C-alpha positions as CSV (number, residue, x, y, z in Angstrom):
1,M,-6.6,15.8,10.9
2,R,-6.9,14.8,7.3
3,T,-7.7,11.1,7.0
4,T,-5.6,9.0,4.7
5,S,-6.7,6.0,2.7
6,N,-4.0,3.9,4.4
7,P,-5.1,3.0,7.9
8,V,-1.5,2.8,9.2
9,F,-1.1,6.5,8.6
10,R,-4.0,7.6,10.7
11,N,-4.0,9.6,13.9
12,L,-1.5,12.1,12.7
13,P,-0.9,15.4,14.5
14,K,-3.1,18.3,13.6
15,Q,-1.6,21.2,11.7
16,E,-2.7,24.6,10.6
17,G,-3.0,25.8,7.0
18,N,-5.1,25.6,3.8
19,G,-4.3,22.2,2.4
20,G,-2.5,21.2,-0.8
21,Y,0.6,19.4,-1.6
22,A,3.7,19.5,0.5
23,S,7.4,19.2,-0.3
24,F,8.0,15.6,0.7
25,G,11.0,15.4,3.1
26,S,10.7,18.9,4.5
27,T,11.5,19.1,8.2
28,T,10.0,22.6,8.9
29,A,8.0,22.5,12.1
30,G,4.5,23.9,12.3
31,A,3.8,23.6,8.6
32,A,0.2,24.0,7.3
33,Q,-2.3,21.2,7.4
34,V,-6.0,21.2,6.9
35,T,-8.0,19.4,9.6
36,Q,-11.4,17.9,9.0
37,Q,-14.4,17.3,11.2
38,F,-17.7,16.1,9.9
39,G,-16.6,17.1,6.4
40,Q,-15.8,20.7,7.3
41,P,-12.2,22.1,7.4
42,Q,-11.0,23.1,10.8
43,Y,-7.9,25.0,11.5
44,T,-5.8,24.3,14.6
45,Q,-2.4,25.1,15.8
46,A,0.3,22.5,15.0
47,E,1.2,20.2,17.8
48,P,4.7,18.7,17.1
49,Y,5.7,15.5,18.8
50,R,7.9,15.9,21.8
51,T,11.2,14.0,21.6
52,G,13.6,13.5,24.4
53,P,17.3,14.3,24.4
54,D,18.1,10.8,23.4
55,H,15.6,10.6,20.6
56,R,15.8,12.6,17.4
57,S,13.0,13.5,15.0
58,M,12.2,11.5,11.9
59,T,13.7,12.6,8.6
60,I,13.2,11.7,4.9
61,D,16.4,9.6,5.2
62,D,14.8,7.5,7.9
63,V,11.7,7.0,5.7
64,V,13.9,5.9,2.7
65,T,16.1,3.6,4.9
66,K,13.2,1.9,6.7
67,T,11.2,1.5,3.5
68,G,14.2,0.1,1.7
69,I,14.8,-2.5,4.5
70,T,11.2,-3.5,4.5
71,L,11.0,-3.9,0.7
72,G,14.4,-5.7,0.8
73,V,13.1,-8.3,3.3
74,L,9.9,-8.7,1.3
75,S,11.8,-9.2,-2.0
76,V,14.3,-11.7,-0.7
77,T,11.5,-13.7,0.9
78,A,9.4,-13.6,-2.2
79,I,12.3,-14.9,-4.3
80,I,12.9,-17.7,-1.9
81,S,9.2,-18.5,-1.8
82,Y,9.1,-18.5,-5.6
83,F,11.9,-21.0,-6.0
84,L,10.6,-23.2,-3.2
85,V,7.3,-23.4,-4.9
86,S,8.8,-24.0,-8.3
87,N,10.6,-27.0,-6.9
88,D,7.5,-28.3,-5.0
89,A,4.2,-27.0,-6.4
90,D,2.3,-28.4,-3.4
91,L,3.7,-25.5,-1.3
92,A,2.0,-22.9,-3.4
93,V,-1.5,-23.0,-1.8
94,P,-0.2,-23.2,1.8
95,F,2.2,-20.2,1.2
96,V,-0.5,-18.1,-0.5
97,I,-3.2,-18.9,2.2
98,G,-0.8,-18.8,5.2
99,G,1.2,-15.8,4.1
100,G,-1.9,-13.9,3.2
101,L,-3.7,-14.6,6.4
102,V,-0.6,-13.8,8.6
103,G,-0.1,-10.6,6.7
104,L,-3.7,-9.6,7.2
105,V,-3.6,-10.3,10.9
106,L,-0.4,-8.3,11.3
107,V,-2.0,-5.3,9.5
108,L,-4.9,-5.5,11.9
109,I,-2.7,-5.8,14.9
110,A,-0.5,-2.9,13.7
111,T,-3.5,-0.7,12.9
112,F,-5.9,-1.3,15.8
113,G,-3.1,-2.0,18.3
114,R,-1.3,1.2,17.3
115,K,1.9,-0.8,16.7
116,M,2.6,0.4,13.2
117,D,6.0,1.8,14.2
118,N,7.1,-1.6,15.7
119,P,10.0,-2.8,13.5
120,A,9.3,-6.5,14.5
121,I,5.7,-6.3,13.2
122,V,6.7,-4.4,10.1
123,L,9.4,-6.9,9.1
124,A,7.3,-9.9,10.1
125,Y,4.6,-8.5,7.7
126,A,7.3,-8.2,5.0
127,V,8.2,-11.9,5.5
128,A,4.6,-13.0,5.4
129,E,3.8,-11.0,2.3
130,G,7.0,-12.2,0.7
131,L,5.9,-15.8,1.1
132,F,2.4,-14.8,-0.3
133,L,3.7,-12.9,-3.3
134,G,6.3,-15.4,-4.3
135,A,3.8,-18.3,-4.4
136,L,1.1,-16.1,-5.9
137,S,3.4,-14.9,-8.7
138,F,4.3,-18.6,-9.5
139,M,0.6,-19.5,-9.7
140,F,-0.1,-16.6,-12.0
141,T,2.7,-17.7,-14.4
142,D,2.5,-21.5,-14.1
143,I,0.2,-23.4,-16.4
144,T,-0.4,-26.1,-13.8
145,F,-2.4,-23.5,-11.8
146,G,-4.0,-22.0,-14.9
147,G,-1.4,-19.4,-15.3
148,V,-0.3,-17.8,-18.6
149,G,3.2,-19.3,-18.5
150,G,6.5,-17.4,-18.6
151,S,8.1,-15.7,-15.7
152,A,8.7,-12.5,-17.7
153,L,5.2,-11.4,-16.5
154,I,6.6,-11.0,-13.0
155,G,9.3,-8.7,-14.1
156,Q,6.8,-6.6,-16.1
157,A,4.5,-6.4,-13.0
158,V,7.5,-5.3,-10.8
159,L,8.5,-2.6,-13.3
160,G,4.9,-1.4,-13.6
161,T,4.5,-1.2,-9.8
162,F,7.6,0.9,-9.2
163,G,6.9,2.9,-12.3
164,V,3.5,4.0,-10.8
165,F,5.2,4.6,-7.4
166,F,7.8,6.9,-8.7
167,G,5.4,8.5,-11.2
168,M,3.1,9.5,-8.3
169,L,6.0,10.7,-6.3
170,V,6.9,13.1,-9.0
171,V,3.2,14.2,-9.3
172,Y,3.2,14.8,-5.5
173,K,6.5,16.8,-5.4
174,T,5.6,19.0,-8.4
175,G,2.1,19.6,-7.0
176,A,0.5,18.6,-10.3
177,I,-2.3,17.1,-8.2
178,R,-2.9,18.8,-4.8
179,V,-3.8,16.6,-1.8
180,T,-6.9,18.3,-0.4
181,P,-9.7,17.1,1.9
182,R,-12.0,16.6,-1.0
183,L,-9.5,14.4,-2.9
184,T,-9.0,12.4,0.3
185,R,-12.7,11.8,0.7
186,M,-13.0,10.8,-3.0
187,V,-10.1,8.3,-2.8
188,I,-11.4,6.8,0.4
189,G,-14.9,6.5,-1.0
190,A,-13.5,4.8,-4.1
191,L,-11.4,2.5,-2.0
192,I,-14.4,1.4,0.1
193,G,-16.3,0.9,-3.1
194,V,-13.8,-1.5,-4.7
195,V,-13.5,-3.5,-1.5
196,V,-17.3,-3.9,-1.3
197,L,-17.4,-5.0,-4.9
198,A,-14.5,-7.4,-4.4
199,L,-16.2,-9.0,-1.4
200,G,-19.5,-9.1,-3.3
201,N,-17.7,-10.9,-6.2
202,V,-16.3,-13.5,-3.8
203,I,-19.7,-14.2,-2.2
204,A,-21.4,-14.3,-5.6
205,S,-18.9,-16.8,-6.9
206,F,-20.3,-19.4,-4.4
207,F,-23.6,-19.2,-6.3
208,I,-22.8,-18.1,-9.8
209,E,-19.8,-19.3,-11.9
210,G,-17.4,-16.4,-12.2
211,G,-19.3,-14.4,-9.6
212,L,-19.9,-10.8,-10.8
213,G,-17.3,-11.2,-13.5
214,L,-14.8,-9.0,-11.8
215,R,-12.0,-11.6,-11.8
216,D,-12.8,-13.8,-14.8
217,G,-10.5,-12.1,-17.3
218,G,-13.3,-10.6,-19.3
219,T,-13.9,-6.9,-20.2
220,M,-15.5,-6.2,-16.8
221,A,-12.5,-7.8,-15.0
222,I,-10.0,-5.7,-17.0
223,I,-11.9,-2.5,-16.2
224,F,-12.1,-3.4,-12.5
225,S,-8.3,-4.0,-12.4
226,L,-7.6,-0.7,-14.1
227,V,-9.9,1.1,-11.6
228,C,-8.0,-0.7,-8.7
229,I,-4.7,0.4,-10.1
230,G,-5.8,3.9,-10.4
231,I,-7.1,4.1,-6.9
232,A,-3.9,2.5,-5.6
233,A,-1.9,5.2,-7.5
234,F,-3.9,8.0,-5.8
235,C,-3.4,6.3,-2.4
236,F,0.3,7.0,-2.8
237,L,-0.4,10.7,-2.9
238,L,-2.3,10.5,0.4
239,D,0.5,8.3,1.8
240,F,3.2,10.7,0.8
241,D,1.2,13.6,2.3
242,A,0.7,11.7,5.6
243,A,4.4,10.9,5.8
244,D,5.2,14.5,5.1
245,Q,2.9,15.5,8.0
246,L,4.9,13.3,10.4
247,I,8.2,14.8,9.3
248,R,6.9,18.3,9.7
249,A,5.4,17.5,13.1
250,Q,8.8,16.2,14.2
251,A,7.6,12.7,14.9
252,P,10.1,10.4,16.6
253,E,12.5,8.4,14.4
254,K,10.7,5.1,14.9
255,A,7.6,6.5,13.2
256,A,9.5,5.9,9.9
257,W,8.7,2.2,10.3
258,G,5.0,3.1,10.2
259,V,5.6,5.0,7.0
260,A,7.5,2.1,5.5
261,F,4.6,-0.2,6.6
262,G,2.0,1.9,4.9
263,L,3.9,2.3,1.7
264,T,4.6,-1.4,1.5
265,V,0.9,-2.3,2.0
266,T,0.0,-0.1,-1.0
267,L,2.8,-1.4,-3.1
268,V,1.8,-5.0,-2.4
269,W,-1.8,-4.3,-3.5
270,L,-0.7,-2.4,-6.6
271,Y,1.7,-5.3,-7.6
272,I,-1.1,-7.9,-7.3
273,E,-3.5,-5.8,-9.4
274,I,-0.9,-5.1,-12.1
275,L,0.1,-8.8,-12.2
276,R,-3.5,-9.8,-12.5
277,L,-4.2,-7.3,-15.3
278,L,-1.1,-8.5,-17.3
279,S,-2.3,-12.1,-16.9
280,Y,-5.6,-11.2,-18.5
281,F,-3.8,-9.8,-21.6
282,N,-1.5,-12.8,-21.8
283,N,-4.1,-15.4,-21.3
284,D,-4.9,-17.3,-24.5
């Protein structure tokens, strides 16, 4: 199976074919899919999910609905979090730390516990990340926390996030960039690279002021954020392809929650990076 950069989309069914983009939303069973093993493409017969008489297969409508519900819960929670923090700034740090840690734990549980299609976990993650993003957005735009001032920055980050999302969806549907095993390996390698650099920057910050300079607002920080945004954008291509595989393999309806989960994780990361980048340009 082709590995995706988003861990919640892994362990997808194997399918036969010669790779490339797929028409997102197609429900044709037994569609082509390249399988990889030790870096070499393998071709195996598709093995669709088996659904009982009381369970139907997942469709694109299920993906849209579940993703919409998840993002709706996250957005409402983020708005509530923002206004709570704006009225009591002391809540900012607890919301950021608490929401971030809970969200991380839920991602690990969903991924390694194979519960990514559990709606309770998905919606709980949306609530935790909503608290986190609402408070973090306030901190980025409030001068008390060293922010640039002005809530307009949040609106710009939201527009930028969904602009990238829909832009990459168009790229995927038109096949302008084909999702191949090589592209997958490149994106995953780049993703691992930025994670290692980010962790290294955090560790270095304990010994050197500003760490490696990846988050201090300078030229290196701007370049690093642009790289992260680019990688997140390409992650969407892999995520769309993984969702398409599930639909083609006739995965059960509840698998749409896993797709919603994976897309939300990528959207959250992209929003944070765009918000951070905008704060650099607006920082006097």
